[in-house]
C-alpha positions as a LaTeX table, in Angstrom:
\begin{tabular}{lrrr}
\hline
Residue & $x$ (\AA) & $y$ (\AA) & $z$ (\AA) \\
\hline
Met1 & 43.69 & 136.80 & 4.53 \\
Pro2 & 46.11 & 135.36 & 7.08 \\
Ile3 & 45.98 & 136.21 & 10.76 \\
Ile4 & 49.36 & 137.39 & 11.99 \\
Val5 & 50.49 & 136.73 & 15.56 \\
Phe6 & 53.59 & 137.84 & 17.47 \\
Ile7 & 54.76 & 135.91 & 20.56 \\
His8 & 57.38 & 137.64 & 22.69 \\
Gly9 & 60.22 & 136.03 & 24.61 \\
Leu10 & 60.45 & 134.89 & 28.21 \\
Glu11 & 61.68 & 138.16 & 29.71 \\
Ser12 & 59.78 & 140.50 & 27.40 \\
Ser13 & 56.18 & 141.49 & 26.76 \\
Gly14 & 53.93 & 142.67 & 23.98 \\
Arg15 & 55.13 & 146.17 & 24.88 \\
Gly16 & 58.82 & 145.33 & 24.29 \\
Val17 & 60.85 & 146.57 & 21.33 \\
Lys18 & 59.58 & 143.94 & 18.89 \\
Gly19 & 56.00 & 143.98 & 20.15 \\
Ser20 & 55.87 & 147.78 & 19.91 \\
Phe21 & 57.32 & 147.68 & 16.41 \\
Phe22 & 54.62 & 145.27 & 15.28 \\
Lys23 & 51.79 & 147.18 & 17.00 \\
Asn24 & 52.92 & 150.42 & 15.35 \\
Asn25 & 53.53 & 149.00 & 11.88 \\
Tyr26 & 50.94 & 146.20 & 11.70 \\
Pro27 & 48.02 & 147.27 & 13.92 \\
Glu28 & 45.92 & 144.26 & 12.87 \\
Met29 & 48.55 & 141.86 & 14.27 \\
Ile30 & 47.72 & 139.94 & 17.44 \\
Val31 & 50.29 & 141.00 & 20.05 \\
Glu32 & 49.50 & 139.70 & 23.53 \\
Asp33 & 51.33 & 139.39 & 26.85 \\
Phe34 & 52.29 & 135.95 & 28.12 \\
Ser35 & 53.40 & 135.10 & 31.65 \\
Gly36 & 53.83 & 132.07 & 33.85 \\
Asp37 & 55.47 & 128.78 & 33.06 \\
Phe38 & 55.47 & 127.13 & 29.64 \\
Asp39 & 52.16 & 125.30 & 30.18 \\
Glu40 & 50.40 & 128.49 & 31.31 \\
Arg41 & 51.73 & 130.39 & 28.33 \\
Met42 & 50.64 & 127.64 & 25.93 \\
Leu43 & 47.15 & 127.51 & 27.48 \\
Arg44 & 46.80 & 131.25 & 26.87 \\
Leu45 & 48.12 & 130.95 & 23.31 \\
Asn46 & 45.77 & 128.06 & 22.55 \\
Ala47 & 42.82 & 130.06 & 23.92 \\
Ile48 & 43.71 & 133.10 & 21.80 \\
Leu49 & 44.10 & 131.04 & 18.62 \\
Ala50 & 41.38 & 128.42 & 19.26 \\
Leu51 & 38.99 & 129.60 & 16.56 \\
Lys52 & 41.59 & 130.98 & 14.16 \\
Ser53 & 43.35 & 129.48 & 11.15 \\
Asp54 & 45.55 & 130.64 & 8.26 \\
Leu55 & 48.06 & 131.82 & 10.84 \\
Ile56 & 51.42 & 133.44 & 10.30 \\
Ile57 & 53.19 & 133.26 & 13.65 \\
Ile58 & 56.28 & 135.23 & 14.58 \\
Gly59 & 58.00 & 133.99 & 17.71 \\
Ser60 & 60.99 & 135.51 & 19.46 \\
Ser61 & 63.22 & 133.30 & 21.65 \\
Tyr62 & 60.86 & 131.52 & 24.09 \\
Gly63 & 58.02 & 132.79 & 21.92 \\
Gly64 & 59.69 & 130.96 & 19.03 \\
Leu65 & 59.56 & 127.78 & 21.06 \\
Met66 & 55.86 & 128.42 & 21.75 \\
Ala67 & 55.20 & 129.05 & 18.05 \\
Ala68 & 56.98 & 125.84 & 17.04 \\
Val69 & 55.10 & 123.76 & 19.61 \\
Phe70 & 51.79 & 125.31 & 18.54 \\
Ala71 & 52.60 & 124.49 & 14.89 \\
Cys72 & 53.54 & 120.89 & 15.73 \\
Leu73 & 50.21 & 120.39 & 17.50 \\
Asn74 & 48.06 & 122.48 & 15.12 \\
Phe75 & 49.91 & 122.29 & 11.81 \\
Lys76 & 46.72 & 122.58 & 9.72 \\
Lys77 & 46.08 & 126.04 & 11.20 \\
Val78 & 49.55 & 127.45 & 10.53 \\
Gln79 & 50.50 & 128.92 & 7.17 \\
Lys80 & 54.02 & 130.14 & 8.03 \\
Leu81 & 56.42 & 130.55 & 10.97 \\
Ile82 & 59.00 & 133.30 & 11.40 \\
Leu83 & 61.24 & 132.43 & 14.34 \\
Leu84 & 63.75 & 134.86 & 15.84 \\
Ala85 & 66.49 & 133.08 & 17.81 \\
Pro86 & 63.93 & 130.44 & 18.86 \\
Ala87 & 64.63 & 128.49 & 22.05 \\
Leu88 & 63.99 & 125.15 & 20.35 \\
Asn89 & 66.60 & 123.59 & 22.62 \\
Tyr90 & 63.83 & 123.60 & 25.29 \\
Met91 & 61.40 & 121.59 & 23.15 \\
Pro92 & 59.20 & 119.50 & 25.47 \\
Pro93 & 59.44 & 115.73 & 25.00 \\
Gly94 & 56.73 & 114.11 & 22.93 \\
Ile95 & 56.02 & 117.19 & 20.81 \\
Tyr96 & 57.94 & 116.20 & 17.69 \\
Pro97 & 55.53 & 115.45 & 14.82 \\
Glu98 & 55.45 & 111.99 & 13.25 \\
Lys99 & 56.66 & 113.48 & 9.98 \\
Arg100 & 58.36 & 116.78 & 9.27 \\
Leu101 & 56.05 & 119.76 & 8.85 \\
Asp102 & 56.02 & 121.23 & 5.34 \\
Ile103 & 55.04 & 124.82 & 6.17 \\
Pro104 & 57.54 & 127.58 & 5.35 \\
Val105 & 59.67 & 128.30 & 8.41 \\
Tyr106 & 62.05 & 131.25 & 8.42 \\
Ile107 & 64.60 & 131.29 & 11.22 \\
Tyr108 & 66.92 & 134.20 & 11.95 \\
His109 & 69.56 & 133.39 & 14.54 \\
Gly110 & 72.57 & 135.40 & 15.63 \\
Asn111 & 75.99 & 133.79 & 15.37 \\
Gln112 & 76.94 & 135.63 & 18.58 \\
Asp113 & 73.88 & 134.47 & 20.54 \\
Gln114 & 75.01 & 133.80 & 24.12 \\
Val115 & 71.50 & 132.81 & 25.31 \\
Val116 & 70.30 & 130.19 & 22.81 \\
Pro117 & 73.02 & 128.31 & 20.90 \\
His118 & 72.35 & 128.33 & 17.16 \\
Gly119 & 73.88 & 124.88 & 16.41 \\
Pro120 & 71.41 & 122.78 & 18.43 \\
Val121 & 68.52 & 125.00 & 17.31 \\
His122 & 69.40 & 124.40 & 13.65 \\
Asp123 & 69.62 & 120.63 & 14.22 \\
Ile124 & 66.23 & 120.53 & 15.98 \\
Ala125 & 64.56 & 122.78 & 13.38 \\
Asp126 & 65.90 & 120.57 & 10.60 \\
Lys127 & 64.29 & 117.53 & 12.25 \\
Ile128 & 60.89 & 119.23 & 12.59 \\
Phe129 & 60.53 & 121.32 & 9.43 \\
Ser130 & 61.08 & 120.21 & 5.84 \\
Asn131 & 60.65 & 123.72 & 4.37 \\
Leu132 & 63.24 & 125.47 & 6.56 \\
Ile133 & 64.84 & 128.73 & 5.47 \\
Trp134 & 67.74 & 129.24 & 7.90 \\
His135 & 69.53 & 132.58 & 8.28 \\
Leu136 & 72.58 & 132.69 & 10.53 \\
Val137 & 73.25 & 136.42 & 10.89 \\
Asp138 & 76.03 & 138.47 & 12.43 \\
Asp139 & 74.11 & 139.45 & 15.55 \\
Asp140 & 73.30 & 138.61 & 19.17 \\
His141 & 70.30 & 136.92 & 20.77 \\
Ser142 & 68.06 & 139.99 & 20.56 \\
Leu143 & 68.92 & 140.46 & 16.87 \\
His144 & 69.48 & 144.19 & 17.46 \\
Lys145 & 71.20 & 144.68 & 14.10 \\
Thr146 & 68.94 & 142.37 & 12.10 \\
Phe147 & 65.36 & 142.84 & 13.30 \\
Phe148 & 64.65 & 146.30 & 11.88 \\
Asn149 & 66.41 & 145.51 & 8.60 \\
Leu150 & 64.22 & 142.53 & 7.74 \\
Asn151 & 61.71 & 143.04 & 4.94 \\
Trp152 & 58.66 & 142.48 & 7.15 \\
Asn153 & 56.17 & 143.28 & 4.38 \\
Leu154 & 57.62 & 140.46 & 2.28 \\
Leu155 & 57.98 & 138.04 & 5.20 \\
Leu156 & 54.37 & 138.59 & 6.26 \\
Ser157 & 52.92 & 138.20 & 2.77 \\
\hline
\end{tabular}
């Protein structure tokens, strides 16, 4: 049975819209709060997931960046990534894996995103992941129109 994790964005929390949705609909999901700079957030994530494997990680915006970095450094622990407008354009140097990761990676990115540009994110994701399922949707950065219409039961299976 996979362990499912949600990582919120930079200006959100586990009690935000997406975090609350997951807590209400998937009570077994790990939904934590992250604060501080990138390194502090990654230390917390690594501590939470240290003894866990078979992970399905959902990351939103900055949380998507965190999920991608975690997968690059711990690819044997990650079963699937679901990234929502991930801020991959802030990928730290030296994180890129030697060869592309072959885990399924679903990315949903709004074509009207004014926060994280979808073009560079797609290019970076294509360099990192060989099993990339890219969805450019008619939406903004928060994916207000898209998020609740996704088939989460299927995505999380």
